[in-house]
C-alpha positions as CSV (number, residue, x, y, z in Angstrom):
1,M,30.0,-16.8,6.7
2,T,29.8,-18.9,3.6
3,L,28.2,-17.3,0.8
4,P,25.1,-19.0,-0.8
5,Q,25.5,-20.2,-4.3
6,Q,23.9,-17.8,-6.8
7,P,20.9,-19.1,-8.7
8,A,20.7,-18.7,-12.5
9,L,20.3,-15.4,-14.1
10,T,17.6,-14.4,-16.7
11,T,16.8,-11.1,-18.4
12,S,13.6,-9.5,-17.3
13,G,12.8,-7.5,-20.2
14,L,13.3,-4.4,-18.1
15,T,16.3,-2.2,-19.3
16,G,19.3,-2.7,-17.1
17,I,17.6,-5.2,-14.8
18,L,18.7,-8.9,-14.2
19,I,16.5,-11.3,-12.4
20,Y,17.5,-14.2,-10.2
21,D,15.4,-17.4,-10.9
22,G,15.8,-19.5,-7.8
23,T,14.9,-20.1,-4.2
24,M,15.7,-17.4,-1.6
25,K,16.7,-17.8,1.8
26,I,14.6,-15.3,3.9
27,L,14.5,-14.5,7.5
28,I,11.3,-13.3,9.0
29,P,11.8,-11.6,12.6
30,S,9.0,-11.4,15.2
31,A,7.5,-14.6,13.4
32,E,4.7,-15.0,16.0
33,G,3.0,-11.9,14.7
34,I,-0.4,-12.4,13.1
35,I,0.7,-11.1,9.7
36,E,4.2,-12.3,9.8
37,R,2.9,-16.0,10.1
38,Q,1.0,-15.2,6.8
39,W,4.1,-14.1,5.1
40,I,5.9,-17.3,6.2
41,S,3.1,-19.4,4.9
42,A,3.0,-17.6,1.4
43,L,6.7,-17.5,0.9
44,K,6.9,-21.4,1.8
45,D,4.0,-22.0,-0.7
46,L,6.0,-20.3,-3.4
47,G,9.1,-22.5,-2.7
48,H,11.4,-20.3,-0.7
49,D,13.4,-21.3,2.2
50,V,12.0,-19.3,5.1
51,F,13.3,-19.0,8.7
52,S,12.0,-17.3,11.7
53,H,13.4,-15.7,14.8
54,E,11.8,-14.0,17.9
55,F,12.2,-10.4,17.6
56,N,10.5,-7.3,19.2
57,P,10.7,-4.1,16.9
58,Y,9.2,-2.0,19.7
59,G,11.6,-3.0,22.4
60,I,15.1,-3.1,23.3
61,G,17.6,-5.9,24.1
62,N,16.8,-8.3,21.2
63,D,19.1,-11.1,21.0
64,K,21.5,-9.9,18.2
65,L,23.9,-12.9,18.4
66,S,21.2,-15.6,18.1
67,I,20.0,-13.8,14.9
68,I,23.6,-13.6,13.7
69,R,23.8,-17.4,14.2
70,M,20.8,-18.0,12.2
71,V,22.0,-15.7,9.5
72,E,25.3,-17.5,9.3
73,E,24.0,-21.2,9.6
74,N,21.3,-20.8,7.0
75,E,23.1,-18.4,4.6
76,I,20.2,-15.8,4.8
77,E,19.9,-13.5,1.8
78,V,17.2,-11.3,2.9
79,I,15.7,-10.3,6.3
80,F,12.1,-9.1,5.7
81,C,10.2,-7.3,8.5
82,F,7.6,-4.8,9.8
83,D,10.1,-2.6,11.4
84,D,13.6,-2.5,13.0
85,D,14.2,-1.8,16.7
86,S,15.6,1.4,18.1
87,E,19.1,-0.2,18.2
88,A,19.1,-1.0,14.5
89,T,19.7,-4.7,15.3
90,L,18.4,-5.7,11.9
91,L,20.3,-3.0,9.9
92,S,23.5,-3.7,11.5
93,I,23.4,-7.3,10.8
94,C,22.5,-6.8,7.1
95,N,25.4,-4.3,6.8
96,D,27.8,-6.6,8.3
97,Y,26.8,-9.6,6.2
98,N,26.0,-7.8,3.1
99,I,22.4,-9.1,2.8
100,K,19.2,-7.1,2.1
101,L,17.0,-5.7,4.5
102,A,13.3,-5.0,3.4
103,I,10.5,-3.4,5.5
104,W,6.7,-3.5,4.6
105,H,5.2,-0.5,6.1
106,H,1.6,-1.5,6.9
107,D,0.8,2.0,8.4
108,A,2.3,5.5,7.9
109,P,6.0,5.3,8.1
110,Y,6.3,8.4,10.4
111,K,9.7,7.6,12.3
112,F,11.6,7.1,8.9
113,L,10.8,10.8,8.3
114,L,13.1,11.6,11.2
115,P,16.7,12.6,10.2
116,A,18.5,9.7,11.9
117,W,16.3,7.2,10.3
118,R,16.5,8.7,7.1
119,R,20.3,8.8,7.3
120,H,20.8,5.1,8.2
121,Y,17.8,3.4,6.2
122,R,17.9,5.3,3.1
123,H,19.4,2.3,1.2
124,V,17.2,-0.5,2.4
125,Y,14.0,-1.8,0.6
126,H,10.8,0.0,1.8
127,F,7.4,-1.2,0.7
128,C,4.6,1.0,1.4
129,M,0.8,-0.1,1.6
130,D,-0.1,3.6,1.0
131,R,0.8,5.0,-2.3
132,Y,0.7,8.5,-0.7
133,Y,3.9,7.7,1.1
134,V,6.0,6.4,-1.7
135,D,6.7,10.0,-3.1
136,I,7.2,11.4,0.5
137,M,9.9,8.8,1.3
138,R,11.4,9.2,-2.2
139,G,11.6,12.9,-1.5
140,A,13.2,12.3,1.9
141,G,16.0,10.6,0.1
142,Y,15.1,6.8,0.2
143,D,16.2,5.2,-3.0
144,K,14.4,1.7,-2.8
145,V,10.7,2.6,-2.2
146,R,7.9,0.6,-3.8
147,Y,4.1,0.6,-3.5
148,L,2.8,-2.7,-2.3
149,H,-0.9,-2.8,-1.3
150,L,-1.9,-5.4,1.4
151,G,-3.4,-8.9,0.7
152,T,-5.0,-11.6,2.7
153,T,-4.7,-15.5,3.3
154,P,-7.8,-17.3,1.9
155,T,-7.2,-20.5,3.9
156,I,-7.7,-18.4,7.1
157,F,-10.1,-15.8,5.8
158,K,-12.8,-17.7,4.1
159,P,-16.5,-18.1,4.3
160,S,-17.3,-19.7,7.6
161,E,-19.9,-22.6,7.9
162,K,-19.6,-22.0,11.7
163,T,-22.0,-19.7,13.6
164,R,-21.8,-18.0,16.7
165,K,-24.9,-16.3,18.2
166,E,-22.9,-13.4,19.7
167,F,-21.4,-12.7,16.3
168,T,-24.7,-12.8,14.4
169,T,-25.6,-9.1,13.6
170,E,-26.9,-6.8,10.9
171,V,-23.9,-4.4,11.1
172,G,-20.3,-5.5,12.3
173,F,-17.4,-3.3,12.8
174,V,-14.0,-4.0,14.0
175,A,-11.9,-1.0,15.2
176,N,-10.3,0.5,18.3
177,L,-11.1,4.1,19.5
178,H,-8.0,4.4,21.6
179,I,-9.2,7.1,23.8
180,K,-6.9,6.2,26.6
181,K,-4.0,5.9,24.2
182,A,-4.9,9.5,23.1
183,H,-4.8,10.7,26.5
184,D,-1.4,9.2,27.1
185,Q,0.0,10.7,24.0
186,W,-1.2,14.2,25.0
187,E,0.5,13.9,28.3
188,L,3.7,13.1,26.6
189,I,3.4,16.1,24.2
190,L,2.8,18.5,27.0
191,K,6.1,17.4,28.8
192,D,7.9,18.8,25.8
193,W,5.7,21.7,24.8
194,N,4.6,24.8,26.7
195,M,1.5,25.2,24.8
196,S,-0.2,28.6,24.4
197,D,-4.0,29.0,23.7
198,E,-3.2,29.6,20.1
199,D,-1.2,26.4,20.0
200,S,-4.2,24.4,21.5
201,E,-6.4,26.0,18.8
202,L,-3.9,25.0,16.0
203,V,-3.9,21.3,17.3
204,R,-7.8,21.3,17.3
205,G,-7.7,22.6,13.8
206,L,-5.3,19.9,12.6
207,I,-7.6,17.3,14.1
208,G,-10.6,18.6,12.4
209,I,-8.8,18.8,9.0
210,A,-7.4,15.3,9.4
211,A,-10.9,13.9,10.4
212,H,-12.4,15.3,7.3
213,D,-9.6,15.3,4.7
214,G,-6.8,13.1,6.1
215,I,-3.4,14.0,7.3
216,D,-1.2,15.9,4.9
217,I,2.1,14.9,6.4
218,P,4.6,17.5,4.7
219,E,2.2,20.4,5.2
220,T,1.4,19.4,8.9
221,I,5.3,19.3,9.4
222,N,5.7,22.6,7.9
223,V,3.0,24.3,10.0
224,L,4.4,22.8,13.3
225,K,8.0,23.8,12.2
226,D,6.9,27.4,12.0
227,R,6.1,27.1,15.7
228,G,9.7,26.3,16.4
229,L,9.1,22.7,17.4
230,H,11.7,20.0,16.8
231,L,10.9,17.1,14.5
232,H,10.6,14.3,17.1
233,L,8.0,16.5,19.0
234,I,6.2,17.1,15.6
235,M,5.9,13.3,15.0
236,L,4.5,12.8,18.4
237,I,1.8,15.5,17.7
238,I,1.1,14.0,14.2
239,K,0.5,10.7,15.9
240,F,-1.8,12.3,18.5
241,V,-3.8,14.2,15.8
242,E,-4.1,10.6,13.9
243,T,-5.5,8.9,17.0
244,V,-8.2,11.6,17.7
245,A,-9.1,12.1,14.2
246,S,-9.5,8.4,13.7
247,Q,-12.0,8.5,16.8
248,E,-14.1,11.1,15.1
249,R,-14.1,9.2,11.8
250,R,-15.2,6.1,13.4
251,K,-17.6,7.0,16.3
252,T,-19.9,9.3,14.2
253,P,-21.0,6.6,11.8
254,V,-21.3,3.9,14.5
255,L,-23.3,6.2,16.6
256,A,-25.6,7.0,13.7
257,L,-26.3,3.2,13.2
258,R,-26.6,2.5,17.0
259,D,-30.5,2.7,17.3
260,L,-31.2,1.9,13.5
261,A,-29.7,-1.5,13.3
262,D,-28.7,-4.5,15.2
263,L,-25.1,-3.4,15.7
264,K,-21.8,-5.1,17.1
265,V,-18.5,-3.5,17.5
266,V,-15.2,-5.1,18.4
267,G,-12.5,-2.8,19.8
268,S,-11.5,-0.6,22.7
269,D,-13.3,2.3,24.5
270,W,-16.6,2.1,22.5
271,D,-18.3,2.3,26.0
272,L,-16.9,5.7,26.5
273,V,-18.6,7.4,23.5
274,G,-22.2,6.1,24.0
275,V,-22.4,2.7,22.3
276,Y,-24.6,0.4,24.3
277,Q,-22.8,-2.2,26.3
278,H,-24.7,-5.0,24.7
279,Q,-23.5,-3.9,21.2
280,I,-19.8,-4.2,22.3
281,L,-18.0,-7.5,22.0
282,P,-14.6,-8.2,23.9
283,R,-11.5,-8.6,21.9
284,I,-11.8,-11.9,19.5
285,E,-9.1,-14.1,18.4
286,Y,-7.8,-13.0,14.8
287,Y,-7.3,-16.5,13.2
288,N,-10.2,-18.6,14.8
289,E,-13.0,-16.0,15.4
290,L,-12.5,-12.9,13.2
291,P,-13.3,-14.8,10.1
292,I,-16.5,-16.1,11.7
293,F,-17.5,-12.7,12.7
294,Y,-17.0,-11.2,9.3
295,S,-19.0,-14.1,7.7
296,S,-21.8,-13.6,10.4
297,A,-22.5,-9.9,10.0
298,A,-25.0,-9.1,7.3
299,I,-23.0,-5.8,6.5
300,N,-19.2,-5.2,7.6
301,L,-18.3,-1.6,7.9
302,N,-14.8,-0.2,7.0
303,I,-13.7,3.2,8.0
304,T,-10.2,4.3,6.9
305,Q,-7.8,5.9,9.4
306,P,-7.0,9.6,8.4
307,Q,-3.1,8.7,8.0
308,I,-4.0,6.2,5.2
309,R,-4.5,8.5,2.1
310,R,-4.1,6.1,-0.9
311,G,-4.1,2.7,0.6
312,L,-6.5,-0.1,1.6
313,N,-6.2,-1.5,5.2
314,Q,-6.1,-5.2,6.1
315,R,-9.7,-5.2,7.1
316,F,-10.7,-4.6,3.7
317,F,-9.1,-7.6,2.2
318,D,-10.0,-10.0,5.0
319,V,-13.6,-9.2,5.0
320,L,-13.9,-9.7,1.3
321,A,-12.0,-12.9,1.5
322,C,-14.6,-14.2,4.0
323,E,-17.3,-13.3,1.3
324,G,-18.5,-10.7,3.7
325,F,-20.6,-7.8,2.4
326,L,-18.5,-4.5,2.8
327,I,-19.7,-1.0,3.0
328,S,-16.6,1.4,3.1
329,D,-15.7,5.0,3.2
330,H,-14.2,6.6,0.1
331,N,-10.6,5.9,-1.0
332,D,-9.1,6.5,-4.3
333,E,-7.4,3.2,-4.4
334,I,-10.6,1.3,-4.3
335,A,-11.6,1.8,-7.8
336,I,-8.3,0.8,-9.1
337,F,-8.6,-2.7,-7.6
338,F,-12.3,-3.3,-7.3
339,T,-15.6,-2.2,-8.9
340,P,-17.8,-0.2,-6.5
341,G,-21.7,-1.5,-6.7
342,E,-20.5,-4.8,-7.9
343,E,-17.9,-6.0,-5.4
344,L,-18.4,-3.6,-2.5
345,V,-20.4,-0.4,-1.7
346,I,-19.0,3.0,-1.0
347,F,-20.6,5.6,1.3
348,D,-20.1,9.5,1.0
349,D,-21.2,10.6,4.2
350,V,-23.2,9.6,7.3
351,P,-26.6,10.1,5.9
352,D,-25.6,8.1,2.8
353,L,-24.3,5.3,4.9
354,V,-27.6,5.2,6.9
355,E,-29.5,5.0,3.5
356,K,-27.3,2.2,2.0
357,V,-27.4,0.2,5.2
358,G,-31.3,0.2,5.3
359,Y,-31.2,-0.7,1.5
360,Y,-28.9,-3.6,1.6
361,L,-30.4,-5.0,4.8
362,N,-33.6,-5.3,2.9
363,H,-31.9,-6.8,-0.3
364,P,-30.0,-9.8,1.0
365,D,-29.7,-11.3,-2.6
366,K,-27.9,-8.3,-3.8
367,R,-25.6,-8.5,-0.9
368,K,-24.8,-12.1,-1.4
369,A,-24.1,-11.4,-5.2
370,I,-21.8,-8.4,-4.4
371,A,-19.9,-10.4,-1.6
372,H,-19.5,-13.3,-3.8
373,A,-17.9,-11.2,-6.6
374,A,-15.5,-9.7,-4.2
375,R,-14.1,-12.9,-3.0
376,E,-13.6,-14.1,-6.5
377,K,-11.6,-10.9,-7.1
378,V,-9.5,-11.3,-4.0
379,L,-8.6,-14.9,-4.8
380,A,-7.6,-13.8,-8.3
381,Y,-5.3,-11.0,-7.5
382,H,-5.1,-10.0,-3.8
383,T,-3.9,-13.0,-1.6
384,M,-0.8,-12.9,0.6
385,N,0.9,-15.2,-2.0
386,H,0.4,-12.5,-4.8
387,R,2.0,-10.0,-2.6
388,M,5.1,-12.2,-1.7
389,E,5.6,-12.9,-5.4
390,E,5.9,-9.2,-5.8
391,V,8.1,-8.8,-2.8
392,V,10.4,-11.5,-4.0
393,R,10.6,-10.2,-7.8
394,I,11.7,-6.9,-6.5
395,L,14.3,-8.2,-4.1
396,Q,15.7,-10.4,-6.9
397,E,16.2,-7.6,-9.3
398,K,19.9,-6.7,-9.7
399,S,21.3,-3.7,-11.5
400,E,23.8,-4.6,-14.2
């Protein structure tokens, strides 16, 4: 492989750090993904050379030789991705060619708490969208972990002039319940765990805690380790707890609003919990239809999954970029980046949600003012271009 010419160096003002000024050559695997396409667009906007290659991080048999050819022919400096596959394809390429691997975790990085993943991926770059996991990963031995909250692409998520009758609603919510997924997860757990009644009660207790307070990963691991369970099984149980606790968090507010407002939900399995069929929309297309839905709803609802402790999900930024009015559950990160009451509204519990939905449905001018202020904040600070600027800055740092 021919090594790329190094760009000029400047001092960053940070002690012991040098910054490369210049264009980076970046490979984005799985480039047909809805988020990866936004990464590519943002990086190109910033003037970098971006290449893409088909890659499935959840499968096996990825075409490693083809990726290697792309790395060699384009003198790739960084592979930036959501995840690697179980064969460590991307890691092995980066190690062989002495290039950087960077992973942006858009959810809880559960598998990277397993010993094998800790051992092999401890020196790659990890970006966490949830501040909570930064300390956990550092404590597990990872030495290049940064907090990087999400962002959106305002050329896609923008106020829509189009209208769709089926999208027009007083309250809109986009989220899956994953009831069938939870059943499959449970069946997988039972194959590896001969559970007692006491064990079943423990799992129910963990679900209740997670639904109310969120999942405390270190504490949950310790509790399950005390049962003599191996770490891989513990991770399966935590994922099951996450799925069921998410259901509880989501369905209770939605059912409270079911008969009080014109409601539309998009996602799986809502018919299984009592939401009326006419209130359920089929899956809608991310790029062309979702912005219209967010713009068409008088109120957009956001409910954070229990594994996200100190992070803002993708829906949060996308809704606000569409100048959609957002009512969200509480998260400590919100007040760091936005002003509650001026750029969005926070609800404390279900009665508070019901009261605030009623109030803002009756005050459209206040909704519009809040939604407009939120979009202005997103455009100023929370686009995907902003996030990619931060990624590149960190990847270009070099210790003296």
